[in-house]
PyMOL Python script that loads the backbone (N, CA, C, O; Angstrom):
from pymol import cmd

cmd.read_pdbstr("""\
ATOM      1  N   MET A   1     222.463 143.143 134.995  1.00  0.00           N
ATOM      2  CA  MET A   1     223.150 143.911 133.963  1.00  0.00           C
ATOM      3  C   MET A   1     222.902 145.408 134.135  1.00  0.00           C
ATOM      4  O   MET A   1     223.767 146.222 133.813  1.00  0.00           O
ATOM      5  N   ARG A   2     221.742 145.767 134.633  1.00  0.00           N
ATOM      6  CA  ARG A   2     221.484 147.197 134.848  1.00  0.00           C
ATOM      7  C   ARG A   2     222.503 147.796 135.817  1.00  0.00           C
ATOM      8  O   ARG A   2     222.984 148.914 135.634  1.00  0.00           O
ATOM      9  N   GLN A   3     222.814 147.014 136.855  1.00  0.00           N
ATOM     10  CA  GLN A   3     223.746 147.527 137.846  1.00  0.00           C
ATOM     11  C   GLN A   3     225.150 147.660 137.246  1.00  0.00           C
ATOM     12  O   GLN A   3     225.891 148.582 137.588  1.00  0.00           O
ATOM     13  N   VAL A   4     225.504 146.750 136.365  1.00  0.00           N
ATOM     14  CA  VAL A   4     226.801 146.835 135.686  1.00  0.00           C
ATOM     15  C   VAL A   4     226.840 148.089 134.814  1.00  0.00           C
ATOM     16  O   VAL A   4     227.851 148.790 134.777  1.00  0.00           O
ATOM     17  N   VAL A   5     225.753 148.369 134.120  1.00  0.00           N
ATOM     18  CA  VAL A   5     225.690 149.569 133.272  1.00  0.00           C
ATOM     19  C   VAL A   5     225.791 150.832 134.130  1.00  0.00           C
ATOM     20  O   VAL A   5     226.492 151.773 133.760  1.00  0.00           O
ATOM     21  N   HIS A   6     225.097 150.860 135.273  1.00  0.00           N
ATOM     22  CA  HIS A   6     225.199 152.031 136.159  1.00  0.00           C
ATOM     23  C   HIS A   6     226.633 152.201 136.662  1.00  0.00           C
ATOM     24  O   HIS A   6     227.149 153.317 136.718  1.00  0.00           O
ATOM     25  N   MET A   7     227.267 151.090 137.027  1.00  0.00           N
ATOM     26  CA  MET A   7     228.638 151.171 137.533  1.00  0.00           C
ATOM     27  C   MET A   7     229.590 151.658 136.441  1.00  0.00           C
ATOM     28  O   MET A   7     230.429 152.525 136.683  1.00  0.00           O
ATOM     29  N   LEU A   8     229.455 151.100 135.249  1.00  0.00           N
ATOM     30  CA  LEU A   8     230.312 151.504 134.139  1.00  0.00           C
ATOM     31  C   LEU A   8     230.073 152.969 133.763  1.00  0.00           C
ATOM     32  O   LEU A   8     231.027 153.723 133.572  1.00  0.00           O
ATOM     33  N   SER A   9     228.820 153.369 133.656  1.00  0.00           N
ATOM     34  CA  SER A   9     228.500 154.758 133.299  1.00  0.00           C
ATOM     35  C   SER A   9     229.028 155.721 134.349  1.00  0.00           C
ATOM     36  O   SER A   9     229.582 156.769 134.017  1.00  0.00           O
ATOM     37  N   SER A  10     228.858 155.367 135.604  1.00  0.00           N
ATOM     38  CA  SER A  10     229.360 156.211 136.674  1.00  0.00           C
ATOM     39  C   SER A  10     230.870 156.372 136.563  1.00  0.00           C
ATOM     40  O   SER A  10     231.393 157.482 136.661  1.00  0.00           O
ATOM     41  N   THR A  11     231.557 155.278 136.362  1.00  0.00           N
ATOM     42  CA  THR A  11     233.017 155.314 136.257  1.00  0.00           C
ATOM     43  C   THR A  11     233.475 156.177 135.097  1.00  0.00           C
ATOM     44  O   THR A  11     234.342 157.035 135.260  1.00  0.00           O
ATOM     45  N   VAL A  12     232.899 155.954 133.931  1.00  0.00           N
ATOM     46  CA  VAL A  12     233.321 156.686 132.735  1.00  0.00           C
ATOM     47  C   VAL A  12     233.050 158.186 132.879  1.00  0.00           C
ATOM     48  O   VAL A  12     233.935 159.000 132.615  1.00  0.00           O
ATOM     49  N   PHE A  13     231.836 158.558 133.296  1.00  0.00           N
ATOM     50  CA  PHE A  13     231.511 159.978 133.378  1.00  0.00           C
ATOM     51  C   PHE A  13     232.269 160.683 134.501  1.00  0.00           C
ATOM     52  O   PHE A  13     232.627 161.853 134.358  1.00  0.00           O
ATOM     53  N   LEU A  14     232.520 159.999 135.608  1.00  0.00           N
ATOM     54  CA  LEU A  14     233.309 160.619 136.677  1.00  0.00           C
ATOM     55  C   LEU A  14     234.764 160.795 136.246  1.00  0.00           C
ATOM     56  O   LEU A  14     235.376 161.821 136.543  1.00  0.00           O
ATOM     57  N   LEU A  15     235.322 159.805 135.550  1.00  0.00           N
ATOM     58  CA  LEU A  15     236.691 159.934 135.062  1.00  0.00           C
ATOM     59  C   LEU A  15     236.824 161.062 134.038  1.00  0.00           C
ATOM     60  O   LEU A  15     237.761 161.858 134.096  1.00  0.00           O
ATOM     61  N   LEU A  16     235.883 161.119 133.109  1.00  0.00           N
ATOM     62  CA  LEU A  16     235.934 162.169 132.088  1.00  0.00           C
ATOM     63  C   LEU A  16     235.707 163.551 132.682  1.00  0.00           C
ATOM     64  O   LEU A  16     236.404 164.505 132.333  1.00  0.00           O
ATOM     65  N   GLY A  17     234.743 163.658 133.569  1.00  0.00           N
ATOM     66  CA  GLY A  17     234.405 164.963 134.140  1.00  0.00           C
ATOM     67  C   GLY A  17     235.440 165.474 135.117  1.00  0.00           C
ATOM     68  O   GLY A  17     235.737 166.669 135.132  1.00  0.00           O
ATOM     69  N   ALA A  18     235.995 164.596 135.930  1.00  0.00           N
ATOM     70  CA  ALA A  18     236.955 165.017 136.944  1.00  0.00           C
ATOM     71  C   ALA A  18     238.336 165.286 136.342  1.00  0.00           C
ATOM     72  O   ALA A  18     239.092 166.110 136.857  1.00  0.00           O
ATOM     73  N   ALA A  19     238.654 164.607 135.280  1.00  0.00           N
ATOM     74  CA  ALA A  19     239.935 164.793 134.591  1.00  0.00           C
ATOM     75  C   ALA A  19     241.114 164.749 135.559  1.00  0.00           C
ATOM     76  O   ALA A  19     242.030 165.565 135.460  1.00  0.00           O
ATOM     77  N   GLY A  20     241.095 163.800 136.490  1.00  0.00           N
ATOM     78  CA  GLY A  20     242.210 163.624 137.404  1.00  0.00           C
ATOM     79  C   GLY A  20     242.180 164.491 138.642  1.00  0.00           C
ATOM     80  O   GLY A  20     243.046 164.362 139.507  1.00  0.00           O
ATOM     81  N   LYS A  21     241.204 165.367 138.745  1.00  0.00           N
ATOM     82  CA  LYS A  21     241.089 166.245 139.924  1.00  0.00           C
ATOM     83  C   LYS A  21     240.133 165.617 140.929  1.00  0.00           C
ATOM     84  O   LYS A  21     239.295 164.795 140.559  1.00  0.00           O
ATOM     85  N   PRO A  22     240.253 166.002 142.203  1.00  0.00           N
ATOM     86  CA  PRO A  22     239.305 165.483 143.197  1.00  0.00           C
ATOM     87  C   PRO A  22     237.878 165.916 142.869  1.00  0.00           C
ATOM     88  O   PRO A  22     237.653 167.005 142.343  1.00  0.00           O
ATOM     89  N   LEU A  23     236.930 165.055 143.184  1.00  0.00           N
ATOM     90  CA  LEU A  23     235.524 165.389 142.951  1.00  0.00           C
ATOM     91  C   LEU A  23     235.060 166.424 143.961  1.00  0.00           C
ATOM     92  O   LEU A  23     235.436 166.366 145.132  1.00  0.00           O
ATOM     93  N   PRO A  24     234.254 167.357 143.519  1.00  0.00           N
ATOM     94  CA  PRO A  24     233.694 168.320 144.477  1.00  0.00           C
ATOM     95  C   PRO A  24     232.698 167.603 145.396  1.00  0.00           C
ATOM     96  O   PRO A  24     232.011 166.671 144.979  1.00  0.00           O
ATOM     97  N   SER A  25     232.634 168.050 146.634  1.00  0.00           N
ATOM     98  CA  SER A  25     231.664 167.426 147.544  1.00  0.00           C
ATOM     99  C   SER A  25     230.272 167.943 147.212  1.00  0.00           C
ATOM    100  O   SER A  25     230.080 169.116 146.892  1.00  0.00           O
ATOM    101  N   THR A  26     229.321 167.043 147.297  1.00  0.00           N
ATOM    102  CA  THR A  26     227.945 167.405 147.000  1.00  0.00           C
ATOM    103  C   THR A  26     227.014 166.647 147.939  1.00  0.00           C
ATOM    104  O   THR A  26     227.213 165.463 148.212  1.00  0.00           O
ATOM    105  N   ASP A  27     226.011 167.340 148.420  1.00  0.00           N
ATOM    106  CA  ASP A  27     225.052 166.713 149.320  1.00  0.00           C
ATOM    107  C   ASP A  27     223.855 166.144 148.573  1.00  0.00           C
ATOM    108  O   ASP A  27     223.271 165.147 148.997  1.00  0.00           O
ATOM    109  N   GLU A  28     223.493 166.769 147.473  1.00  0.00           N
ATOM    110  CA  GLU A  28     222.309 166.349 146.732  1.00  0.00           C
ATOM    111  C   GLU A  28     222.671 165.919 145.325  1.00  0.00           C
ATOM    112  O   GLU A  28     223.441 166.572 144.621  1.00  0.00           O
ATOM    113  N   VAL A  29     222.093 164.805 144.948  1.00  0.00           N
ATOM    114  CA  VAL A  29     222.264 164.285 143.600  1.00  0.00           C
ATOM    115  C   VAL A  29     220.889 164.269 142.952  1.00  0.00           C
ATOM    116  O   VAL A  29     219.931 163.782 143.553  1.00  0.00           O
ATOM    117  N   PRO A  30     220.774 164.796 141.730  1.00  0.00           N
ATOM    118  CA  PRO A  30     219.461 164.786 141.071  1.00  0.00           C
ATOM    119  C   PRO A  30     218.926 163.365 140.895  1.00  0.00           C
ATOM    120  O   PRO A  30     219.697 162.407 140.835  1.00  0.00           O
ATOM    121  N   ALA A  31     217.636 163.240 140.815  1.00  0.00           N
ATOM    122  CA  ALA A  31     216.998 161.944 140.587  1.00  0.00           C
ATOM    123  C   ALA A  31     217.332 161.454 139.182  1.00  0.00           C
ATOM    124  O   ALA A  31     217.423 162.242 138.241  1.00  0.00           O
ATOM    125  N   PHE A  32     217.513 160.150 139.058  1.00  0.00           N
ATOM    126  CA  PHE A  32     217.903 159.545 137.789  1.00  0.00           C
ATOM    127  C   PHE A  32     216.916 159.889 136.666  1.00  0.00           C
ATOM    128  O   PHE A  32     217.324 160.340 135.595  1.00  0.00           O
ATOM    129  N   GLY A  33     215.634 159.679 136.911  1.00  0.00           N
ATOM    130  CA  GLY A  33     214.616 159.946 135.889  1.00  0.00           C
ATOM    131  C   GLY A  33     214.552 161.407 135.491  1.00  0.00           C
ATOM    132  O   GLY A  33     214.437 161.726 134.307  1.00  0.00           O
ATOM    133  N   ASP A  34     214.624 162.293 136.463  1.00  0.00           N
ATOM    134  CA  ASP A  34     214.583 163.732 136.180  1.00  0.00           C
ATOM    135  C   ASP A  34     215.789 164.164 135.353  1.00  0.00           C
ATOM    136  O   ASP A  34     215.658 164.941 134.407  1.00  0.00           O
ATOM    137  N   PHE A  35     216.959 163.656 135.716  1.00  0.00           N
ATOM    138  CA  PHE A  35     218.182 164.024 134.999  1.00  0.00           C
ATOM    139  C   PHE A  35     218.100 163.555 133.552  1.00  0.00           C
ATOM    140  O   PHE A  35     218.428 164.310 132.636  1.00  0.00           O
ATOM    141  N   HIS A  36     217.661 162.310 133.337  1.00  0.00           N
ATOM    142  CA  HIS A  36     217.530 161.785 131.973  1.00  0.00           C
ATOM    143  C   HIS A  36     216.482 162.568 131.178  1.00  0.00           C
ATOM    144  O   HIS A  36     216.682 162.851 129.997  1.00  0.00           O
ATOM    145  N   GLN A  37     215.397 162.909 131.807  1.00  0.00           N
ATOM    146  CA  GLN A  37     214.363 163.682 131.108  1.00  0.00           C
ATOM    147  C   GLN A  37     214.928 165.009 130.606  1.00  0.00           C
ATOM    148  O   GLN A  37     214.621 165.441 129.494  1.00  0.00           O
ATOM    149  N   ARG A  38     215.744 165.644 131.420  1.00  0.00           N
ATOM    150  CA  ARG A  38     216.354 166.918 131.016  1.00  0.00           C
ATOM    151  C   ARG A  38     217.336 166.729 129.862  1.00  0.00           C
ATOM    152  O   ARG A  38     217.469 167.607 129.009  1.00  0.00           O
ATOM    153  N   ILE A  39     218.024 165.585 129.833  1.00  0.00           N
ATOM    154  CA  ILE A  39     218.921 165.299 128.710  1.00  0.00           C
ATOM    155  C   ILE A  39     218.103 165.075 127.441  1.00  0.00           C
ATOM    156  O   ILE A  39     218.419 165.635 126.391  1.00  0.00           O
ATOM    157  N   TRP A  40     217.047 164.253 127.534  1.00  0.00           N
ATOM    158  CA  TRP A  40     216.228 163.916 126.366  1.00  0.00           C
ATOM    159  C   TRP A  40     215.531 165.138 125.766  1.00  0.00           C
ATOM    160  O   TRP A  40     215.358 165.218 124.550  1.00  0.00           O
ATOM    161  N   THR A  41     215.133 166.080 126.609  1.00  0.00           N
ATOM    162  CA  THR A  41     214.444 167.260 126.101  1.00  0.00           C
ATOM    163  C   THR A  41     215.421 168.316 125.581  1.00  0.00           C
ATOM    164  O   THR A  41     214.994 169.328 125.024  1.00  0.00           O
ATOM    165  N   GLY A  42     216.722 168.094 125.756  1.00  0.00           N
ATOM    166  CA  GLY A  42     217.720 169.045 125.299  1.00  0.00           C
ATOM    167  C   GLY A  42     217.977 170.165 126.290  1.00  0.00           C
ATOM    168  O   GLY A  42     218.753 171.079 126.009  1.00  0.00           O
ATOM    169  N   GLU A  43     217.340 170.103 127.434  1.00  0.00           N
ATOM    170  CA  GLU A  43     217.532 171.128 128.462  1.00  0.00           C
ATOM    171  C   GLU A  43     218.926 171.030 129.089  1.00  0.00           C
ATOM    172  O   GLU A  43     219.471 172.019 129.579  1.00  0.00           O
ATOM    173  N   LEU A  44     219.484 169.834 129.066  1.00  0.00           N
ATOM    174  CA  LEU A  44     220.770 169.589 129.709  1.00  0.00           C
ATOM    175  C   LEU A  44     221.742 168.998 128.701  1.00  0.00           C
ATOM    176  O   LEU A  44     221.412 168.047 127.994  1.00  0.00           O
ATOM    177  N   ASP A  45     222.938 169.564 128.639  1.00  0.00           N
ATOM    178  CA  ASP A  45     223.979 169.102 127.729  1.00  0.00           C
ATOM    179  C   ASP A  45     225.136 168.568 128.572  1.00  0.00           C
ATOM    180  O   ASP A  45     225.530 169.200 129.552  1.00  0.00           O
ATOM    181  N   LEU A  46     225.673 167.431 128.205  1.00  0.00           N
ATOM    182  CA  LEU A  46     226.740 166.817 128.981  1.00  0.00           C
ATOM    183  C   LEU A  46     228.140 167.223 128.522  1.00  0.00           C
ATOM    184  O   LEU A  46     229.113 166.543 128.850  1.00  0.00           O
ATOM    185  N   ALA A  47     228.260 168.311 127.777  1.00  0.00           N
ATOM    186  CA  ALA A  47     229.565 168.741 127.285  1.00  0.00           C
ATOM    187  C   ALA A  47     230.444 169.292 128.410  1.00  0.00           C
ATOM    188  O   ALA A  47     231.662 169.113 128.382  1.00  0.00           O
ATOM    189  N   ALA A  48     229.853 169.945 129.379  1.00  0.00           N
ATOM    190  CA  ALA A  48     230.630 170.548 130.468  1.00  0.00           C
ATOM    191  C   ALA A  48     231.040 169.489 131.487  1.00  0.00           C
ATOM    192  O   ALA A  48     230.288 168.553 131.761  1.00  0.00           O
ATOM    193  N   ASP A  49     232.243 169.645 132.046  1.00  0.00           N
ATOM    194  CA  ASP A  49     232.761 168.671 132.995  1.00  0.00           C
ATOM    195  C   ASP A  49     231.886 168.536 134.235  1.00  0.00           C
ATOM    196  O   ASP A  49     231.702 167.429 134.740  1.00  0.00           O
ATOM    197  N   ASP A  50     231.344 169.641 134.732  1.00  0.00           N
ATOM    198  CA  ASP A  50     230.508 169.556 135.942  1.00  0.00           C
ATOM    199  C   ASP A  50     229.241 168.742 135.689  1.00  0.00           C
ATOM    200  O   ASP A  50     228.728 168.091 136.599  1.00  0.00           O
ATOM    201  N   ARG A  51     228.742 168.777 134.471  1.00  0.00           N
ATOM    202  CA  ARG A  51     227.549 167.975 134.142  1.00  0.00           C
ATOM    203  C   ARG A  51     227.907 166.501 133.967  1.00  0.00           C
ATOM    204  O   ARG A  51     227.105 165.625 134.291  1.00  0.00           O
ATOM    205  N   LYS A  52     229.106 166.223 133.457  1.00  0.00           N
ATOM    206  CA  LYS A  52     229.565 164.832 133.372  1.00  0.00           C
ATOM    207  C   LYS A  52     229.689 164.255 134.781  1.00  0.00           C
ATOM    208  O   LYS A  52     229.282 163.123 135.039  1.00  0.00           O
ATOM    209  N   ILE A  53     230.256 165.047 135.683  1.00  0.00           N
ATOM    210  CA  ILE A  53     230.383 164.601 137.074  1.00  0.00           C
ATOM    211  C   ILE A  53     229.003 164.352 137.665  1.00  0.00           C
ATOM    212  O   ILE A  53     228.778 163.335 138.320  1.00  0.00           O
ATOM    213  N   ALA A  54     228.086 165.276 137.434  1.00  0.00           N
ATOM    214  CA  ALA A  54     226.723 165.106 137.952  1.00  0.00           C
ATOM    215  C   ALA A  54     226.095 163.834 137.396  1.00  0.00           C
ATOM    216  O   ALA A  54     225.426 163.102 138.125  1.00  0.00           O
ATOM    217  N   TYR A  55     226.304 163.567 136.119  1.00  0.00           N
ATOM    218  CA  TYR A  55     225.730 162.372 135.504  1.00  0.00           C
ATOM    219  C   TYR A  55     226.356 161.107 136.095  1.00  0.00           C
ATOM    220  O   TYR A  55     225.660 160.121 136.336  1.00  0.00           O
ATOM    221  N   GLY A  56     227.657 161.137 136.326  1.00  0.00           N
ATOM    222  CA  GLY A  56     228.317 160.010 136.974  1.00  0.00           C
ATOM    223  C   GLY A  56     227.759 159.764 138.366  1.00  0.00           C
ATOM    224  O   GLY A  56     227.548 158.617 138.760  1.00  0.00           O
ATOM    225  N   LEU A  57     227.519 160.836 139.111  1.00  0.00           N
ATOM    226  CA  LEU A  57     226.956 160.707 140.455  1.00  0.00           C
ATOM    227  C   LEU A  57     225.511 160.223 140.418  1.00  0.00           C
ATOM    228  O   LEU A  57     225.084 159.472 141.294  1.00  0.00           O
ATOM    229  N   VAL A  58     224.762 160.646 139.417  1.00  0.00           N
ATOM    230  CA  VAL A  58     223.378 160.186 139.250  1.00  0.00           C
ATOM    231  C   VAL A  58     223.361 158.671 139.040  1.00  0.00           C
ATOM    232  O   VAL A  58     222.557 157.962 139.645  1.00  0.00           O
ATOM    233  N   HIS A  59     224.253 158.185 138.180  1.00  0.00           N
ATOM    234  CA  HIS A  59     224.336 156.737 137.945  1.00  0.00           C
ATOM    235  C   HIS A  59     224.783 156.006 139.209  1.00  0.00           C
ATOM    236  O   HIS A  59     224.253 154.940 139.522  1.00  0.00           O
ATOM    237  N   TRP A  60     225.748 156.560 139.938  1.00  0.00           N
ATOM    238  CA  TRP A  60     226.229 155.913 141.155  1.00  0.00           C
ATOM    239  C   TRP A  60     225.113 155.820 142.193  1.00  0.00           C
ATOM    240  O   TRP A  60     224.936 154.783 142.831  1.00  0.00           O
ATOM    241  N   GLU A  61     224.368 156.903 142.357  1.00  0.00           N
ATOM    242  CA  GLU A  61     223.268 156.905 143.327  1.00  0.00           C
ATOM    243  C   GLU A  61     222.187 155.911 142.923  1.00  0.00           C
ATOM    244  O   GLU A  61     221.608 155.244 143.781  1.00  0.00           O
ATOM    245  N   GLN A  62     221.909 155.805 141.628  1.00  0.00           N
ATOM    246  CA  GLN A  62     220.918 154.835 141.163  1.00  0.00           C
ATOM    247  C   GLN A  62     221.398 153.414 141.437  1.00  0.00           C
ATOM    248  O   GLN A  62     220.611 152.558 141.838  1.00  0.00           O
ATOM    249  N   LEU A  63     222.681 153.164 141.223  1.00  0.00           N
ATOM    250  CA  LEU A  63     223.252 151.857 141.534  1.00  0.00           C
ATOM    251  C   LEU A  63     223.060 151.531 143.011  1.00  0.00           C
ATOM    252  O   LEU A  63     222.624 150.434 143.358  1.00  0.00           O
ATOM    253  N   LEU A  64     223.386 152.481 143.875  1.00  0.00           N
ATOM    254  CA  LEU A  64     223.234 152.258 145.312  1.00  0.00           C
ATOM    255  C   LEU A  64     221.779 151.990 145.693  1.00  0.00           C
ATOM    256  O   LEU A  64     221.493 151.095 146.488  1.00  0.00           O
ATOM    257  N   GLN A  65     220.874 152.763 145.124  1.00  0.00           N
ATOM    258  CA  GLN A  65     219.455 152.558 145.419  1.00  0.00           C
ATOM    259  C   GLN A  65     218.992 151.178 144.954  1.00  0.00           C
ATOM    260  O   GLN A  65     218.276 150.483 145.675  1.00  0.00           O
ATOM    261  N   ASN A  66     219.397 150.789 143.761  1.00  0.00           N
ATOM    262  CA  ASN A  66     218.968 149.503 143.208  1.00  0.00           C
ATOM    263  C   ASN A  66     219.494 148.319 144.017  1.00  0.00           C
ATOM    264  O   ASN A  66     218.800 147.314 144.169  1.00  0.00           O
ATOM    265  N   THR A  67     220.710 148.434 144.533  1.00  0.00           N
ATOM    266  CA  THR A  67     221.276 147.312 145.279  1.00  0.00           C
ATOM    267  C   THR A  67     220.690 147.194 146.685  1.00  0.00           C
ATOM    268  O   THR A  67     220.945 146.208 147.378  1.00  0.00           O
ATOM    269  N   ARG A  68     219.925 148.167 147.107  1.00  0.00           N
ATOM    270  CA  ARG A  68     219.284 148.118 148.427  1.00  0.00           C
ATOM    271  C   ARG A  68     217.899 147.477 148.383  1.00  0.00           C
ATOM    272  O   ARG A  68     217.284 147.279 149.430  1.00  0.00           O
ATOM    273  N   HIS A  69     217.406 147.156 147.212  1.00  0.00           N
ATOM    274  CA  HIS A  69     216.069 146.578 147.074  1.00  0.00           C
ATOM    275  C   HIS A  69     216.111 145.060 147.224  1.00  0.00           C
ATOM    276  O   HIS A  69     217.126 144.422 146.945  1.00  0.00           O
ATOM    277  N   SER A  70     215.007 144.502 147.664  1.00  0.00           N
ATOM    278  CA  SER A  70     214.924 143.041 147.796  1.00  0.00           C
ATOM    279  C   SER A  70     215.023 142.358 146.430  1.00  0.00           C
ATOM    280  O   SER A  70     215.463 141.212 146.337  1.00  0.00           O
ATOM    281  N   ARG A  71     214.618 143.056 145.383  1.00  0.00           N
ATOM    282  CA  ARG A  71     214.693 142.482 144.035  1.00  0.00           C
ATOM    283  C   ARG A  71     216.143 142.145 143.666  1.00  0.00           C
ATOM    284  O   ARG A  71     216.405 141.140 143.006  1.00  0.00           O
ATOM    285  N   PHE A  72     217.072 142.990 144.096  1.00  0.00           N
ATOM    286  CA  PHE A  72     218.487 142.737 143.832  1.00  0.00           C
ATOM    287  C   PHE A  72     218.951 141.494 144.578  1.00  0.00           C
ATOM    288  O   PHE A  72     219.669 140.663 144.021  1.00  0.00           O
ATOM    289  N   ASP A  73     218.543 141.365 145.833  1.00  0.00           N
ATOM    290  CA  ASP A  73     218.891 140.181 146.617  1.00  0.00           C
ATOM    291  C   ASP A  73     218.326 138.920 145.972  1.00  0.00           C
ATOM    292  O   ASP A  73     218.991 137.885 145.940  1.00  0.00           O
ATOM    293  N   GLU A  74     217.103 139.004 145.460  1.00  0.00           N
ATOM    294  CA  GLU A  74     216.487 137.866 144.786  1.00  0.00           C
ATOM    295  C   GLU A  74     217.267 137.483 143.526  1.00  0.00           C
ATOM    296  O   GLU A  74     217.458 136.300 143.243  1.00  0.00           O
ATOM    297  N   ALA A  75     217.712 138.480 142.781  1.00  0.00           N
ATOM    298  CA  ALA A  75     218.484 138.220 141.564  1.00  0.00           C
ATOM    299  C   ALA A  75     219.808 137.542 141.912  1.00  0.00           C
ATOM    300  O   ALA A  75     220.222 136.603 141.234  1.00  0.00           O
ATOM    301  N   LEU A  76     220.468 138.013 142.963  1.00  0.00           N
ATOM    302  CA  LEU A  76     221.720 137.383 143.387  1.00  0.00           C
ATOM    303  C   LEU A  76     221.491 135.936 143.819  1.00  0.00           C
ATOM    304  O   LEU A  76     222.318 135.063 143.553  1.00  0.00           O
ATOM    305  N   GLN A  77     220.379 135.693 144.477  1.00  0.00           N
ATOM    306  CA  GLN A  77     220.053 134.332 144.912  1.00  0.00           C
ATOM    307  C   GLN A  77     219.844 133.412 143.714  1.00  0.00           C
ATOM    308  O   GLN A  77     220.317 132.275 143.710  1.00  0.00           O
ATOM    309  N   ILE A  78     219.141 133.899 142.708  1.00  0.00           N
ATOM    310  CA  ILE A  78     218.898 133.103 141.495  1.00  0.00           C
ATOM    311  C   ILE A  78     220.216 132.763 140.801  1.00  0.00           C
ATOM    312  O   ILE A  78     220.443 131.617 140.410  1.00  0.00           O
ATOM    313  N   VAL A  79     221.075 133.756 140.653  1.00  0.00           N
ATOM    314  CA  VAL A  79     222.366 133.531 140.000  1.00  0.00           C
ATOM    315  C   VAL A  79     223.214 132.566 140.823  1.00  0.00           C
ATOM    316  O   VAL A  79     223.861 131.674 140.276  1.00  0.00           O
ATOM    317  N   SER A  80     223.206 132.750 142.130  1.00  0.00           N
ATOM    318  CA  SER A  80     223.976 131.871 143.016  1.00  0.00           C
ATOM    319  C   SER A  80     223.502 130.428 142.916  1.00  0.00           C
ATOM    320  O   SER A  80     224.321 129.515 142.820  1.00  0.00           O
ATOM    321  N   GLU A  81     222.200 130.213 142.937  1.00  0.00           N
ATOM    322  CA  GLU A  81     221.651 128.857 142.833  1.00  0.00           C
ATOM    323  C   GLU A  81     221.989 128.230 141.492  1.00  0.00           C
ATOM    324  O   GLU A  81     222.309 127.044 141.417  1.00  0.00           O
ATOM    325  N   ARG A  82     221.919 129.013 140.454  1.00  0.00           N
ATOM    326  CA  ARG A  82     222.229 128.506 139.109  1.00  0.00           C
ATOM    327  C   ARG A  82     223.690 128.064 139.028  1.00  0.00           C
ATOM    328  O   ARG A  82     224.009 127.048 138.411  1.00  0.00           O
ATOM    329  N   ASN A  83     224.564 128.835 139.655  1.00  0.00           N
ATOM    330  CA  ASN A  83     225.992 128.491 139.611  1.00  0.00           C
ATOM    331  C   ASN A  83     226.319 127.279 140.469  1.00  0.00           C
ATOM    332  O   ASN A  83     227.284 126.570 140.183  1.00  0.00           O
ATOM    333  N   ARG A  84     225.543 127.025 141.508  1.00  0.00           N
ATOM    334  CA  ARG A  84     225.771 125.876 142.388  1.00  0.00           C
ATOM    335  C   ARG A  84     225.109 124.606 141.865  1.00  0.00           C
ATOM    336  O   ARG A  84     225.424 123.512 142.332  1.00  0.00           O
ATOM    337  N   SER A  85     224.211 124.733 140.917  1.00  0.00           N
ATOM    338  CA  SER A  85     223.412 123.593 140.484  1.00  0.00           C
ATOM    339  C   SER A  85     224.209 122.531 139.746  1.00  0.00           C
ATOM    340  O   SER A  85     223.765 121.386 139.653  1.00  0.00           O
ATOM    341  N   GLY A  86     225.361 122.879 139.226  1.00  0.00           N
ATOM    342  CA  GLY A  86     226.152 121.913 138.483  1.00  0.00           C
ATOM    343  C   GLY A  86     225.723 121.767 137.040  1.00  0.00           C
ATOM    344  O   GLY A  86     226.338 121.022 136.277  1.00  0.00           O
ATOM    345  N   GLU A  87     224.663 122.479 136.657  1.00  0.00           N
ATOM    346  CA  GLU A  87     224.237 122.428 135.255  1.00  0.00           C
ATOM    347  C   GLU A  87     225.316 123.041 134.388  1.00  0.00           C
ATOM    348  O   GLU A  87     226.026 123.964 134.788  1.00  0.00           O
ATOM    349  N   GLU A  88     225.416 122.498 133.190  1.00  0.00           N
ATOM    350  CA  GLU A  88     226.373 123.085 132.264  1.00  0.00           C
ATOM    351  C   GLU A  88     225.828 124.431 131.809  1.00  0.00           C
ATOM    352  O   GLU A  88     224.683 124.535 131.368  1.00  0.00           O
ATOM    353  N   VAL A  89     226.648 125.441 131.919  1.00  0.00           N
ATOM    354  CA  VAL A  89     226.248 126.785 131.537  1.00  0.00           C
ATOM    355  C   VAL A  89     226.690 127.018 130.095  1.00  0.00           C
ATOM    356  O   VAL A  89     227.848 126.794 129.743  1.00  0.00           O
ATOM    357  N   GLN A  90     225.759 127.465 129.279  1.00  0.00           N
ATOM    358  CA  GLN A  90     226.088 127.743 127.887  1.00  0.00           C
ATOM    359  C   GLN A  90     226.674 129.142 127.804  1.00  0.00           C
ATOM    360  O   GLN A  90     226.028 130.118 128.186  1.00  0.00           O
ATOM    361  N   LEU A  91     227.896 129.237 127.305  1.00  0.00           N
ATOM    362  CA  LEU A  91     228.601 130.507 127.219  1.00  0.00           C
ATOM    363  C   LEU A  91     228.168 131.275 125.975  1.00  0.00           C
ATOM    364  O   LEU A  91     227.932 130.696 124.915  1.00  0.00           O
ATOM    365  N   LEU A  92     228.070 132.588 126.132  1.00  0.00           N
ATOM    366  CA  LEU A  92     227.748 133.427 124.970  1.00  0.00           C
ATOM    367  C   LEU A  92     228.956 133.629 124.078  1.00  0.00           C
ATOM    368  O   LEU A  92     228.829 133.781 122.863  1.00  0.00           O
ATOM    369  N   LEU A  93     230.128 133.630 124.693  1.00  0.00           N
ATOM    370  CA  LEU A  93     231.365 133.802 123.952  1.00  0.00           C
ATOM    371  C   LEU A  93     232.219 132.555 124.139  1.00  0.00           C
ATOM    372  O   LEU A  93     232.099 131.884 125.164  1.00  0.00           O
ATOM    373  N   PRO A  94     233.067 132.230 123.191  1.00  0.00           N
ATOM    374  CA  PRO A  94     233.903 131.041 123.348  1.00  0.00           C
ATOM    375  C   PRO A  94     234.884 131.234 124.505  1.00  0.00           C
ATOM    376  O   PRO A  94     235.410 132.327 124.718  1.00  0.00           O
ATOM    377  N   ALA A  95     235.114 130.164 125.236  1.00  0.00           N
ATOM    378  CA  ALA A  95     236.048 130.196 126.361  1.00  0.00           C
ATOM    379  C   ALA A  95     237.468 129.972 125.861  1.00  0.00           C
ATOM    380  O   ALA A  95     237.685 129.322 124.838  1.00  0.00           O
ATOM    381  N   ALA A  96     238.429 130.517 126.594  1.00  0.00           N
ATOM    382  CA  ALA A  96     239.827 130.299 126.251  1.00  0.00           C
ATOM    383  C   ALA A  96     240.199 128.851 126.541  1.00  0.00           C
ATOM    384  O   ALA A  96     239.699 128.267 127.503  1.00  0.00           O
ATOM    385  N   PRO A  97     241.076 128.259 125.717  1.00  0.00           N
ATOM    386  CA  PRO A  97     241.460 126.857 125.918  1.00  0.00           C
ATOM    387  C   PRO A  97     242.248 126.670 127.204  1.00  0.00           C
ATOM    388  O   PRO A  97     242.648 125.551 127.526  1.00  0.00           O
TER     389      PRO A  97
END
""", "prot")
cmd.dss("prot")
cmd.show_as("cartoon", "prot")
cmd.util.cbc("prot")
cmd.orient("prot")
């Protein structure tokens, strides 16, 4: 779910910040923790489009980093095995008829 949140956050902030224009090229993306710390302390405000773009890129980079870890592969394996097991999966939301 963390990766889904990073993907969604990246998409939303890049769409809002870019407003239909091409993204500027950037070589460096701030670290996820550092960027959040600056937001929490009030040092950084996400009102400006360039900061929304930066935040979208921060989330995208975090997503990429997280999917490169063995922990992500292990999580995919667990989900895959659960889906192949044939056990009845209890849905959180009602399924369509």
